C-alpha positions as CSV (number, residue, x, y, z in Angstrom):
1,M,118.4,146.0,95.0
2,I,118.1,148.9,97.5
3,L,117.1,151.3,94.8
4,S,114.3,149.0,93.7
5,K,113.0,148.8,97.2
6,I,113.1,152.6,97.5
7,D,111.0,152.8,94.2
8,S,108.3,150.8,95.9
9,F,108.5,152.8,99.2
10,P,105.2,154.6,100.2
11,N,103.3,155.2,97.1
12,N,100.5,157.2,98.6
13,K,100.8,160.3,100.7
14,L,104.5,160.8,99.7
15,G,103.9,164.4,98.8
16,A,102.1,165.0,102.1
17,L,105.1,163.4,104.0
18,V,107.5,165.7,102.1
19,L,105.4,168.7,103.1
20,F,105.1,167.6,106.7
21,F,108.9,167.0,107.1
22,F,109.6,170.3,105.3
23,I,107.5,172.2,107.9
24,L,109.0,170.2,110.7
25,F,112.5,171.0,109.2
26,I,111.8,174.7,109.5
27,I,110.5,174.4,113.1
28,T,113.4,172.2,114.3
29,N,115.9,174.4,112.5
30,I,114.7,177.4,114.5
31,V,114.7,175.4,117.7
32,V,118.1,173.9,117.3
33,N,119.6,177.3,116.3
34,Y,118.0,178.9,119.4
35,A,119.3,176.1,121.6
36,F,122.9,176.6,120.3
37,E,122.5,180.4,120.6
38,I,121.5,180.3,124.3
39,S,124.3,177.9,125.2
40,G,126.8,180.7,124.4
41,Y,129.1,178.5,122.5
42,P,131.8,181.0,121.4
43,V,132.3,180.2,117.7
44,S,130.1,179.3,114.7
45,F,129.1,175.7,113.9
46,Q,131.5,175.4,111.0
47,E,134.4,176.8,112.9
48,S,133.8,174.3,115.7
49,Q,132.9,171.3,113.6
50,L,135.7,171.7,111.2
51,S,138.5,172.6,113.6
52,F,140.2,169.2,113.5
53,S,141.8,170.3,116.8
54,G,141.1,169.2,120.4
55,E,143.0,172.1,121.7
56,H,140.7,174.6,119.8
57,I,137.6,172.9,121.1
58,K,139.0,172.8,124.7
59,S,139.6,176.5,124.4
60,H,136.0,177.0,123.3
61,F,134.8,175.1,126.3
62,S,137.1,177.0,128.6
63,Q,135.3,180.2,127.7
64,M,132.0,178.7,128.9
65,N,130.7,178.3,132.4
66,D,129.1,175.0,133.7
67,N,125.5,176.2,132.9
68,Q,126.5,177.1,129.3
69,I,128.1,173.7,128.9
70,T,125.0,172.0,130.2
71,L,122.9,174.1,127.7
72,Y,125.3,173.1,124.9
73,L,124.7,169.5,125.9
74,Y,121.0,170.0,125.6
75,A,121.5,171.7,122.3
76,Q,123.3,168.5,121.0
77,L,120.3,166.4,122.2
78,V,117.9,168.7,120.4
79,D,120.2,168.5,117.3
80,Y,119.5,164.7,117.2
81,V,115.8,165.5,116.5
82,Y,116.9,167.9,113.8
83,I,119.1,165.3,112.3
84,I,116.2,162.8,112.1
85,V,114.0,165.4,110.5
86,Y,116.4,166.6,107.8
87,S,117.4,163.0,107.0
88,C,113.8,162.0,106.5
89,L,113.1,165.2,104.5
90,I,116.0,164.5,102.1
91,F,115.1,160.8,101.9
92,L,111.5,161.5,101.1
93,L,112.3,164.4,98.7
94,G,114.8,162.2,96.8
95,I,112.2,159.5,96.3
96,Y,109.5,162.1,95.4
97,L,111.6,163.9,92.8
98,G,113.1,160.6,91.5
99,R,109.6,159.4,90.8
100,K,109.0,162.4,88.5
101,F,111.2,160.7,85.9
102,P,110.6,157.6,83.8
103,E,111.3,154.2,85.3
104,K,114.8,152.9,84.9
105,S,116.1,156.4,83.9
106,L,119.3,157.6,85.4
107,W,117.5,160.7,86.7
108,R,115.1,158.5,88.6
109,K,117.9,156.5,90.1
110,S,119.8,159.6,91.0
111,G,116.8,160.8,93.0
112,F,116.9,157.5,94.9
113,I,120.6,157.9,95.5
114,I,120.0,161.3,96.9
115,A,117.4,159.7,99.3
116,L,120.1,157.4,100.6
117,T,122.6,160.3,100.8
118,G,120.3,162.1,103.2
119,I,120.4,159.1,105.5
120,F,124.2,158.8,105.3
121,A,124.5,162.5,106.1
122,G,122.3,162.1,109.1
123,L,124.4,159.1,110.3
124,C,127.6,161.1,110.0
125,D,126.0,163.9,111.9
126,G,124.8,161.6,114.6
127,I,128.3,160.1,115.0
128,E,129.7,163.6,115.0
129,N,127.4,164.6,117.8
130,G,128.3,161.4,119.7
131,F,131.9,162.7,119.8
132,I,130.7,166.1,120.9
133,L,128.9,164.4,123.8
134,L,132.2,162.6,124.7
135,M,134.0,165.9,124.7
136,I,131.4,167.6,126.8
137,K,131.8,164.8,129.4
138,N,135.3,166.0,130.1
139,P,135.6,169.5,128.4
140,S,139.1,170.4,129.6
141,S,140.9,167.1,129.1
142,F,139.2,164.8,126.5
143,P,141.5,163.0,124.1
144,N,142.3,165.2,121.2
145,V,141.5,162.4,118.8
146,Y,137.8,162.9,119.6
147,A,137.9,166.3,118.0
148,I,139.7,165.0,114.9
149,I,137.2,162.2,114.5
150,H,134.3,164.6,115.2
151,S,135.6,166.9,112.5
152,W,136.0,164.2,109.9
153,F,132.4,163.1,110.4
154,A,131.3,166.7,110.2
155,L,133.2,167.2,106.9
156,M,131.5,164.0,105.5
157,K,128.1,165.4,106.6
158,F,128.7,168.7,104.9
159,I,129.9,167.1,101.7
160,L,126.9,164.7,101.6
161,L,124.4,167.6,102.5
162,G,126.0,169.9,99.9
163,F,125.8,167.2,97.2
164,S,122.2,166.4,98.2
165,I,121.1,170.0,98.1
166,I,122.8,170.7,94.8
167,W,121.3,167.6,93.2
168,I,117.8,168.3,94.6
169,V,118.0,171.8,93.0
170,L,119.2,170.3,89.8
171,L,116.3,167.7,89.7
172,I,113.8,170.5,90.5
173,I,115.2,172.6,87.6
174,I,115.0,169.6,85.2
175,I,111.4,168.9,86.2
176,M,110.5,172.5,85.7
177,I,112.1,172.6,82.3
178,K,110.4,169.4,81.3
179,K,107.0,171.0,82.3
180,L,107.7,174.2,80.3
181,V,108.7,172.2,77.2
182,L,105.5,170.0,77.5
183,K,103.4,173.2,78.0
184,K,104.9,174.8,74.9
185,K,104.1,171.6,72.8
186,H,100.5,171.8,73.8
């Protein structure tokens, strides 16, 4: 049911939307990385997001002054824009690539599943950021369970994004091979 609705999602200008969100993705990626950089957060994204430890994150915050924590808060808010952009990009790219395959084919359906995976990755990322905001609210004494929940949502996000990227690359390779085979036949 959902996959059939995706199949009828915007028919015209889909390629233009993919290009628009790809350009926006590059811009927002630069902005969000800059925002995190100027905040002075003392460890990498992955180390923080996958720490599964409130004490670790509290130790990170303890190395930051109030201004840096405020900048880190702003970086989280900028990250929400980035989340929306990459979710839309994966969603639209999944549809676009899926439509390169015959109707009712498994490859077409897999493209549509990737589209949904991008949305779910973004939702996990948004929830993860929500727990970061809760931790920032009280950086020295938030409940440790916040960090654990935050890390689980980050892990799910990374798994979904990794799966999406690998599958998108696979679909692109298959499409390119199909084009080469058709070219050789003519």
